[in-house]
Structure formats: C-alpha cells, structure tokens
C-alpha positions in Angstrom: 34.0 132.6 20.8 31.4 135.4 20.6 32.6 138.6 18.9 32.8 141.5 21.3 30.7 144.5 20.6 32.4 147.6 19.2 34.3 149.7 21.6 32.4 152.7 22.9 34.9 155.7 22.8 32.7 158.5 24.0 32.7 158.9 27.8 35.8 156.8 28.3 39.4 157.8 28.9 42.1 157.1 26.4 45.8 157.1 27.4 48.2 157.9 24.5 51.9 157.8 24.7 54.2 159.7 22.3 51.4 162.3 21.9 53.5 165.4 21.1 53.7 164.7 17.4 53.4 162.1 14.6 50.7 159.4 14.9 50.4 160.1 18.7 49.2 163.6 18.1 46.7 162.5 15.5 45.5 159.7 17.7 44.8 162.1 20.5 43.0 164.5 18.3 40.9 161.8 16.6 39.9 160.3 20.0 38.9 163.8 21.3 36.7 164.3 18.3 35.0 161.0 19.1 34.2 162.1 22.7 37.0 160.6 24.7 38.8 162.2 27.6 42.5 162.0 27.2 45.7 161.4 29.1 48.6 162.2 26.9 52.3 161.5 27.7 55.5 162.7 26.0 58.9 163.9 26.9 58.6 166.9 24.5 57.0 169.5 26.8 56.6 172.2 24.1 55.1 169.7 21.6 52.7 168.4 24.2 51.6 171.9 25.1 50.9 172.7 21.5 48.9 169.5 21.0 46.8 170.1 24.1 46.1 173.7 23.0 45.1 172.6 19.5 42.7 170.0 20.9 41.2 172.7 23.1 40.6 174.9 20.1 39.4 172.1 17.8 37.3 170.1 20.3 36.1 172.5 23.0 35.1 170.7 26.2 37.5 167.7 25.7 39.2 166.7 28.9 42.9 166.5 28.4 45.5 165.7 31.1 49.1 166.0 30.0 52.1 164.3 31.6 55.6 165.4 30.5 57.8 162.4 31.2 60.9 160.7 29.8 59.8 157.1 29.5 63.4 156.0 29.5 63.6 157.1 33.2 62.3 154.1 35.0 61.5 155.9 38.3 59.8 158.9 36.6 57.9 156.6 34.2 56.6 154.4 37.0 55.6 157.4 39.1 53.6 158.8 36.1 52.0 155.4 35.4 50.9 155.2 39.1 49.4 158.8 38.8 47.6 157.8 35.6 46.2 154.7 37.2 45.1 156.4 40.4 43.8 159.6 38.9 41.9 158.2 35.9 39.7 155.3 36.8 37.5 155.6 33.7 40.4 154.3 31.4 39.0 152.1 28.6 41.7 152.7 25.9 45.5 152.4 26.0 47.5 153.4 22.9 51.1 152.4 23.4 52.4 154.5 20.6 55.7 156.1 21.8 58.7 154.7 20.1 62.4 155.4 19.5 65.0 154.0 17.1 68.7 153.2 17.2 70.6 152.7 14.0 73.6 150.4 13.5 74.7 146.8 13.5 74.3 144.8 16.7 78.1 144.8 17.3 78.2 148.6 17.0 75.3 149.4 19.3 76.2 149.7 23.0 74.4 147.8 25.7 73.2 151.2 27.1 71.7 152.2 23.8 70.1 148.8 23.3 68.6 148.8 26.8 67.4 152.5 26.4 65.4 151.5 23.3 63.9 148.4 24.9 62.8 150.4 27.9 60.8 152.8 25.8 59.5 150.5 23.1 58.8 147.3 25.0 59.0 147.5 28.8 57.0 150.7 29.3 54.0 149.4 27.2 54.1 146.2 29.3 54.1 148.2 32.6 51.3 150.5 31.4 49.2 147.6 30.4 49.8 145.9 33.8 48.7 149.1 35.6 45.7 149.9 33.4 44.2 146.5 32.4 42.5 146.1 35.8 40.7 149.4 35.3 39.5 148.4 31.8 38.2 145.1 33.2 36.4 146.9 36.0 34.8 149.3 33.5 33.4 146.4 31.5 35.2 147.2 28.2 38.6 148.2 26.9 41.2 147.9 24.2 45.0 147.9 24.4 46.5 149.1 21.1 50.2 148.4 20.8 52.1 150.0 17.9 54.6 147.4 16.8 56.0 148.0 13.3 56.7 146.5 9.9 60.0 145.6 11.7 57.9 143.5 14.1 57.2 141.3 11.1 60.6 141.4 9.4 64.1 141.8 10.8 66.3 143.9 8.4 70.1 144.4 9.0 71.0 147.4 11.0 67.8 147.2 13.1 68.6 144.6 15.7 67.5 146.7 18.7 64.4 148.1 17.0 63.2 144.8 15.6 63.8 143.1 19.0 61.5 145.6 20.7 58.8 145.4 18.0 58.9 141.6 17.7 58.6 141.5 21.5 55.7 143.9 21.5 53.9 141.9 18.9 54.5 138.7 20.9 53.2 140.3 24.1 50.1 141.6 22.2 49.3 138.2 20.7 49.8 136.3 23.9 47.8 138.7 26.0 45.0 138.8 23.5 44.8 135.0 23.5 44.6 135.0 27.3 41.8 137.6 27.4 39.8 135.8 24.7 40.2 132.4 26.3 38.5 133.8 29.4 36.0 135.7 27.4 37.0 139.0 29.1 35.7 142.3 27.8 39.2 143.8 26.9 40.8 143.2 23.5 44.3 143.8 22.1 45.2 145.3 18.7 48.7 144.9 17.3 49.5 147.6 14.8 52.2 147.2 12.1 52.7 150.5 10.2 54.9 150.6 7.1 56.5 153.8 6.0 54.6 156.4 8.0 55.6 160.1 7.6 56.9 160.8 11.1 60.2 162.0 12.6 61.3 158.6 14.0 64.0 158.1 11.4 65.4 161.7 11.6 65.3 161.4 15.4 67.0 158.0 15.6 69.9 157.8 18.0 73.3 157.1 16.3 75.6 155.1 18.6 79.2 156.1 19.1 80.5 153.0 17.4 78.7 153.8 14.1 80.2 155.9 11.3 78.2 159.1 11.6 78.3 160.0 7.9 77.2 156.5 6.8 74.5 156.5 9.4 73.1 159.9 8.5 73.1 158.9 4.8 71.1 155.7 5.8 68.6 157.8 7.8 68.1 160.1 4.8 67.5 157.2 2.4 65.1 155.6 4.9 63.3 158.8 5.5 62.6 159.1 1.8 60.3 156.0 1.9 58.3 157.3 4.8 55.3 158.6 2.8 52.1 157.4 4.4 50.3 160.4 6.1 50.4 160.1 9.9 46.9 161.5 10.3 45.5 158.8 8.0 47.4 156.1 9.8 46.0 157.4 13.1 42.4 157.2 11.8 42.9 153.6 10.7 44.3 152.7 14.1 41.3 154.2 15.9 38.8 152.5 13.7 40.7 149.2 14.2 40.5 149.7 17.9 36.8 150.4 17.8 36.2 147.3 15.7 38.5 145.3 18.1 40.6 144.1 15.2 43.4 141.8 16.4 46.0 143.1 13.9 46.3 146.1 11.6 48.8 146.5 8.8 49.1 150.0 7.5 50.2 150.7 4.0 50.8 148.6 0.9 54.4 148.3 1.8 53.6 146.6 5.1 51.1 144.2 3.5 53.4 143.3 0.6 56.5 142.8 2.8 54.6 140.8 5.3 53.4 138.5 2.5 57.0 138.1 1.2 58.2 137.2 4.6 55.5 134.6 5.0 56.4 133.0 1.7 60.2 133.2 2.1 60.8 133.3 5.9 64.5 132.5 5.6 65.4 134.5 2.4 63.1 137.5 2.3 65.7 140.1 2.9 67.6 139.3 -0.2 64.6 140.5 -2.2 63.4 143.2 0.2 66.7 144.9 0.6 67.2 145.5 -3.1 63.6 146.7 -3.5 63.9 149.2 -0.6 67.2 150.5 -1.9 65.7 151.1 -5.3 62.7 152.8 -3.9 64.9 155.2 -1.9 66.9 156.1 -4.9 63.8 157.0 -6.9 62.8 159.6 -4.5 
C-alpha cells in the first residue's frame, strides 16, 4: 500500500462539531490559521458566536459558516447535515468532535439517557461521514477524524454508555479506514483517543434520575481533577495527525500508559487502573 500524501488544508473546507468550546474551539481556530474554510456546529449559540467572532479577529478573511443545532434532535441534525452537504461541496476534512457524557452504572441509567448519548457520540458521526464522504472522494482528498476516547480503549465502571459509544466510534473508524485503504481511495480516517483533556465534559455530564446526586457530583469532581492536558495543545496534535493521515492518535501519557496496561492485562486491567486513578485524584 502506497502512503498517501499529506492532507492539504489550505483551500479546503473543514467541518467541526462541538466547536463552541474545548477541543472543538481550538480545532476550528487551528484549521482557520492553516487556511481552511470552516463549517462549525454546536448547540451552544452564544459559545459558537463567540468562537466565530474570535476567528474573525484572529484570522481575518477566514470563511466560517456556523450552524446552531442540537445533535440529539434527529430531525434537526439530519436537516443540518443535508445543508452542510449541499452548501459546502469543497469539504475535505470532517472532525467528529462533539461528545457528551452520562455518569452512573448501567442499571441506573435510563434507556432514554443511554440512547441520547449514543445519538450524539456515535450515530451523528456516522451520518455525517455518510453524507460528506462522497464529497471528499470527489475532491480527490480527505480525512475523517473521529474523537473516540481513552474510554474507547478501556471500559471503566460507571461509564457503560460513554464507553459503548466510544468503542463503537473506534470500531467504525478502523473498519472504514480498512475499506478505504483496501480500495486505495484518497480519503483516510484518524481515530483519536484523548486521555485527561481539560474540557468541560465531566462538569457537564448528565446525571440520571436513578443515581445518587451527591455521590455522582463527588465522582465528577474527582474525575475533573485528573483532566489536566491543555485542550489547545490536544487540538494541535489532532490537526497534525490528520495532516499526516495517521490512523490512530493517543493524546497524553495517561492514555498511552493505560492503553499499554489494557493490552497486557485485557481481563484484569481495571483492578490496577482504578486504584491508580483514585490516588491521582486524591493528590490534586
């Protein structure tokens, strides 16, 4: 198999979901600096407006089209996806970055909450890829970048919904990449597995009705303490991995270390990891 040339960012259009903050915001800004036009999606209208204004000040001339949409709303999401596909034929990059979390044991998480998370974290990326992949193929180059997670490599207790979505996104990414490579097509797929990135995903996690709220909030605070890796640095790593068409990117020493432990002890890794993460949280 011949290695594909590096992705040309300048002059193409990049679609970024979850662009109103965190890694999505920094992905959008980094891509604009590299000469890409942008389509940015988020449900946070005020946050998205702020990001678009900052890109306008920092990168004058960058083309930015915002879409305020709740990706959990199937009809609204599909309408937006169609508008992106039909209105932006120069798409060469798709960053499926948006993600949500639901805390709690499987038996305590309602079917509605579980399905809500799967819709945003897994099904929307699949539908966006289905809509935009033909454009990338027609344009002669492209890269689909799917933000899985460390929890797409390991499955800790209390994260059954989140891990299901992120393992699913990883599997989709790897299978799609294999299909594209087998046919020597000019589009690649990068599966991203961040460790503890400093974003608001833990603080914004949905707490199901069946979960003790005090216990859940304490768990969120402990987990938030180990999220230390800067989101802007993570975004730069993701963009560079996309340009180089890397198949997989692990971000942070925690992701690399825990991935190695899971490979060595696939049936017993959590007995070691759980104690280590608990100690790390207490030290903060």
